C-alpha positions in Angstrom: 146.4 77.7 166.9 147.3 79.6 163.1 148.0 83.2 162.9 145.2 84.4 160.8 145.7 86.3 157.6 145.0 89.6 159.3 144.6 90.2 162.6 141.7 92.0 164.5 144.2 95.4 164.8 145.2 95.4 160.8 141.6 94.7 159.8 140.7 97.8 161.7 143.8 100.0 160.6 142.7 98.9 157.1 139.7 100.7 157.8 141.4 103.4 159.4 143.3 104.2 156.5 140.1 103.6 153.8 137.6 106.2 156.0 140.7 109.1 156.2 141.3 108.4 152.5 137.7 108.8 151.7 136.6 111.5 154.2 139.3 113.8 153.1 138.8 113.2 149.1 134.9 114.3 149.7 136.2 117.3 151.0 139.0 117.7 149.1 137.7 117.5 145.8 135.0 120.0 145.9 137.8 122.7 146.1 137.8 124.3 142.4 141.5 124.3 142.2 141.6 120.8 143.6 142.9 118.1 140.5 139.6 116.2 140.0 139.5 112.1 140.4 139.2 109.2 138.0 136.7 107.5 140.2 133.5 106.2 137.6 135.2 107.1 134.5 138.4 108.2 133.3 140.2 111.7 132.0 143.5 110.9 130.3 144.4 114.6 131.3 143.4 114.3 135.2 146.4 112.1 136.1 148.3 114.9 133.8 147.3 117.7 135.8 148.3 116.1 138.9 151.7 114.7 137.6 152.1 118.7 136.9 151.3 119.9 140.6 153.8 117.2 142.0 156.7 118.1 139.9 156.3 121.8 140.1 155.8 120.9 144.2 152.2 122.8 144.3 152.1 124.5 147.9 148.5 122.5 147.7 149.9 119.5 146.7 148.3 117.5 149.9 144.9 118.7 148.8 145.8 117.2 145.2 146.5 114.1 146.2 143.7 113.4 148.2 141.1 114.4 145.8 142.5 112.6 143.1 143.4 109.2 145.3 141.6 109.7 148.4 138.7 108.0 146.8 140.2 104.7 146.5 139.5 104.0 150.4 136.6 102.2 149.3 138.3 99.2 147.3 140.0 99.1 150.8 136.5 99.0 152.0 135.5 96.4 149.8 138.4 94.1 149.7 138.3 94.0 153.9 133.8 93.2 153.2 134.7 89.9 150.7 137.2 89.0 153.6 135.3 89.3 156.3 132.4 87.4 154.7 134.3 84.0 154.2 136.3 84.2 157.4 132.6 84.4 159.4 130.1 82.3 156.9 132.8 79.8 155.4 135.1 79.3 157.9 133.7 79.8 161.6 130.1 79.1 160.8 129.5 75.9 159.8 125.9 75.4 159.1 124.9 77.0 155.7 122.8 80.2 155.5 120.0 80.7 153.7 119.6 83.2 151.1 116.9 85.5 152.0 117.6 85.7 155.6 121.1 86.5 154.5 120.5 89.2 152.2 117.7 90.3 154.5 119.9 90.2 157.3 122.6 92.6 155.8 120.3 95.0 154.7 119.1 96.2 158.1 122.5 96.1 158.9 122.8 98.5 156.2 119.9 100.5 156.8 120.7 100.6 160.4 123.6 102.3 159.7 122.3 104.8 157.0 119.0 105.9 158.3 120.4 108.5 160.7 122.8 110.2 158.5 120.4 110.2 155.9 117.8 112.1 158.0 120.1 114.5 159.4 122.1 115.4 156.2 118.1 116.0 154.2 116.8 117.6 157.4 120.5 120.2 157.3 119.9 120.6 153.5 116.4 121.9 153.8 117.6 124.5 156.1 120.5 125.5 154.6 120.5 128.1 151.4 122.4 126.0 149.7 121.2 122.8 150.7 119.8 120.0 148.2 116.7 120.0 147.3 116.1 117.2 144.9 114.4 114.7 147.5 111.5 113.3 145.5 109.7 110.7 147.4 111.0 108.6 144.4 114.4 109.1 145.2 113.9 108.8 149.2 112.5 105.1 148.5 114.8 104.2 146.0 118.0 105.5 148.6 116.1 103.7 151.5 115.5 100.3 149.5 119.2 100.8 148.2 118.8 99.7 144.4 118.8 104.0 143.7 122.4 103.0 142.3 120.3 101.3 139.6 118.4 104.7 138.3 119.6 106.5 135.7 122.0 109.4 136.7 123.2 108.6 139.9 125.6 111.4 139.8 122.6 113.9 140.3 120.2 112.1 142.4 122.1 110.2 145.4 122.6 112.5 147.8 124.4 112.6 150.0 126.7 111.1 147.3 129.0 108.9 149.5 126.0 106.8 150.5 125.7 105.1 147.3 128.2 102.9 148.6 124.7 101.2 150.5 123.4 100.2 147.5 126.5 98.9 146.3 127.3 96.7 149.4 123.7 95.2 149.4 124.7 94.1 145.7 128.1 92.2 146.4 126.1 91.1 149.7 123.5 89.4 147.1 126.4 88.2 144.4 128.0 86.6 147.4 125.4 84.7 149.0 123.7 83.7 145.3 126.9 83.0 143.1 130.3 83.1 145.5 129.3 82.0 148.7 131.1 77.9 149.5 131.3 77.7 145.7 134.7 77.1 143.9 137.1 80.1 143.8 137.2 79.9 140.1 133.6 81.1 139.5 134.8 84.2 141.3 137.9 84.8 139.2 135.3 84.3 136.2 132.9 86.8 137.6 136.1 89.3 138.0 136.9 89.0 134.9 133.6 89.6 133.7 133.4 92.4 135.0 136.7 93.4 134.2 136.0 93.2 130.6 132.5 94.7 130.4 134.0 98.1 131.5 137.3 97.6 129.2 134.9 97.9 126.2 134.2 101.1 126.6 135.8 104.2 124.8 136.8 106.8 127.9 136.8 109.6 125.0 133.1 108.7 124.0 130.3 110.0 125.5 127.9 108.1 125.1 130.4 105.3 126.7 131.6 107.4 129.2 128.0 107.7 130.5 127.2 104.0 130.4 130.6 103.5 132.4 129.8 106.0 134.9 126.5 104.4 135.5 127.7 100.7 135.7 130.8 101.9 137.6 128.1 102.9 140.6 127.4 99.1 140.9 128.8 95.7 141.5 130.7 95.4 138.5 132.9 98.4 139.4 133.5 96.8 142.7 133.9 93.4 142.3 137.5 93.4 141.5 138.9 94.4 145.4 135.6 92.8 146.7 136.6 89.4 144.6 140.3 89.9 145.7 138.9 89.8 150.0 137.0 86.9 148.8 139.9 85.0 147.3 142.5 86.2 150.2 140.5 84.5 153.1 140.1 81.4 151.0 143.9 81.1 149.6 146.3 83.8 151.1 149.3 82.7 153.1 151.4 84.7 155.2 154.3 86.1 154.1 157.8 87.0 155.1 158.5 90.8 155.5 160.6 91.1 152.7 158.1 89.8 150.6 155.3 92.3 152.0 158.4 95.3 151.4 158.6 94.4 147.3 154.2 94.3 147.2 154.4 97.6 148.9 156.5 99.2 146.5 155.3 97.4 143.2 151.8 98.2 144.7 152.6 102.1 144.6 154.6 102.3 141.7 151.5 100.0 139.8 148.8 102.5 141.3 150.7 106.0 140.2 151.9 104.5 136.3 148.3 102.7 135.9 146.2 106.0 136.7 147.5 107.3 133.5 146.3 104.4 130.9 142.6 103.9 131.1 142.9 99.4 130.4 145.6 99.8 133.7 143.5 101.8 135.5 140.6 99.1 135.5 143.2 97.4 137.3 144.5 99.8 140.1 142.2 98.9 143.1 143.9 95.9 143.3 146.8 97.6 143.8 145.6 99.5 146.0 144.4 96.6 148.2 147.7 94.9 147.9 149.6 98.0 148.8 147.1 98.5 151.8 147.5 95.6 153.2 151.5 94.9 152.7 151.8 98.3 154.3 150.1 97.1 157.5 152.0 93.6 157.6 155.3 95.9 157.2 154.4 98.6 160.2 154.3 97.6 163.9 151.2 97.2 165.3 152.1 100.2 168.4 152.7 102.6 164.9 149.1 101.5 163.6 147.2 102.5 166.9 146.1 106.1 165.1 144.6 104.2 162.2 143.5 101.4 164.6 141.4 104.2 166.5 140.0 105.7 163.0 138.6 102.3 162.1 137.1 101.6 165.3 134.9 104.6 164.3 134.8 104.3 160.4 131.5 103.5 160.0 130.1 106.3 161.9 132.5 108.3 160.5 131.5 107.3 157.0 127.7 108.1 157.7 128.2 111.7 159.1 130.6 113.3 157.2 128.7 114.5 154.1 126.8 116.1 156.7 130.2 118.0 158.2 131.4 118.7 154.9 127.9 120.5 153.9 128.2 122.5 157.0 132.0 123.6 157.0 133.0 123.3 153.4 132.2 127.4 153.2 135.1 128.2 154.8 137.3 126.8 152.4 135.0 128.2 149.6 136.3 131.8 150.9 139.9 130.8 151.2 140.2 129.2 154.4 141.5 125.8 153.0 142.9 124.3 155.8 141.3 126.0 158.5 137.9 124.6 156.7 139.7 120.7 156.2 140.9 121.1 160.3 137.6 121.9 161.6 135.9 119.3 159.1 138.0 116.7 160.7 137.6 117.4 163.9 133.4 117.9 163.8 133.1 114.6 161.9 135.4 113.1 164.6 133.2 114.2 167.4 130.2 113.8 165.4 131.2 110.5 164.3 131.5 109.0 168.4 127.6 111.1 169.2 126.9 108.6 166.7 128.0 105.5 167.7 125.9 106.4 170.5 123.0 106.8 169.2 123.5 103.3 167.0 123.1 102.0 170.8 119.4 102.8 170.9 118.5 101.3 167.3 118.1 97.7 167.4 120.4 95.2 165.6 119.2 93.1 163.2 119.5 89.3 164.3 120.3 86.9 161.8 117.4 84.1 161.9 118.9 80.2 160.5 
């Protein structure tokens, strides 16, 4: 029997790395002194600010790095999702899966995961004096039906902010089943190219282009590169020697850092984040991956709960207790994630009807 491209432990480790980056980023980038990220749009001054903090050995360098790079956990999740869909539906499921049952099943999986955290966050926001007050009926319905990413000004209507990921994933499930499922891989390559060109034509210094780029990157166009890479890796990937993984990890690290300084290169950074992450888990002994595997096992629950704990605890960091607040936030997020995992058991799982 052939060894899988990614073992279960390696997949969980990748999820663990991704969720740690995301939850640390989503705390650190709210701190006023932190260097801000280029996630949906590109500002050339931001990587220069990070370089200045690195070369000056700034005492808060950890916060700056997580604020700037932590959001790249999202491409890792997208890669794993694309990879997993191919393994499950093309390699392990012999009979074709009809489009509507497939899309409905994955929508219900996302909704089951999202709804507890969404309700809890809304309740806490209403109770806290500084909480979000923009829960209009239209926005709530759009979030629950996961089309909110398509609406204008997503920066300010998606609360909690990380929940934009649910709408993004639903779009990618639809794209996969309608366009990529059991079709030639050249179609995946072509769609990646189209999405790249669509983003590359914008001028990052023009306000109208910045607003347009920001909006489209909340949707599948911005996530197609790592997701498509996962699809292609599952279909055509090969196991490599240790030296090759070491070279890939080194080149990827350089490409991620250097690519962050230039708009066109920045569009390809998610791909190198993914190649670097995969090469890293291949290089690290499985026993040493154990902490990341552990975080990967609760990654879904952590993703759902961390905006809630951040909303409550971040005021500590605002008042000067930066690392005390960060430590309490991580501990509270882990504890609450375990409680949510228990609660999920009482929410019926959707069934895929063929």
